[in-house]
N, C-alpha and C positions, 0 to 999 in steps of 0.2 A: 281687595270687592269680592264679593263668588258668585260664578255665576252657575245657573243650572244646560250644562250643557245637553243636548235637544240635538239628537242625530240621527240624520235618512239615512241606512244603508240597507234596498232591498232592488231588486235586479230581475226580473225577469224579461225572459226573450218578446219581441214584436210590440206590437200595439201592445199585447198588457204588463210594457215596460214603462211607458206611458201613463197609464192609465193608474199603476203604480204611483209613480214617481206624482204625479197629479194629489193623489192619493195625502201621496208622505206631507210636498208642499200646504196644502189644508189644514190636514194637521197639525203642524211645523207653526206654519203664521194662525192659528185661530189661539196656540197654548203661548207664545210671544206675544201677542195683542193684550193675553189675561193674565200675564209675571211679568214681572220686573227682571231683569238683569237673567237676560236668556241670550244664549249663544247657539246658535244653527250654525251641524257641522254636517257632511257632506262628502260621503269615499268618489271621489270622481275618479277616472278611465280611461285611456288609452284614445279610446272614442268619444269622448266629448271634445268639441270645439268650443274655442273663448276671442269672436274677436277684437284685433286690437290692432289701433289706430298706424296712422302709416310713422307717423311725428313720438310714439313710440317705442316702433319697432326700430326706428335710426340710434331711436336714444339709446336700447340694450345693446345696441350691437356697438354701439360709443362708447359705452360702462365698458363693454366687455372685453375687445379692446383694449384697456387700461385697468384692466385688471389684472390680480397672483397671480403666476403660475398655477398656481394646485383649484384657482377659479377658474379658470380656464379647459382644464384636465376635466373637470367633473362634467361646467360643461360641455362639453367633447362626448362624454359617456353617457350625459344625459339626452342627448339626440339632438337641441340648441344650435348647434352648429346645418345641421341637417331637414330645419327650418324651408329651403330658399330665399331664405330673406339674405 
């Protein structure tokens, strides 16, 4: 199955960022409603924050303890160990 990948990669400083984000979401939502097989992509930044349920955080820590050494090394380099969990 083929998908049309529609990406929202825009950034502006301050309040303009909120405006451009809302505009991108509206345009991408409209396209996704009218076209089949659409995949939406967003460029995340280090300032993005995502809510995580406590049980999901505990599962992450448990799985990380059981992970192979190479995954633990990558996790430490990516900052997973520095999340204050």
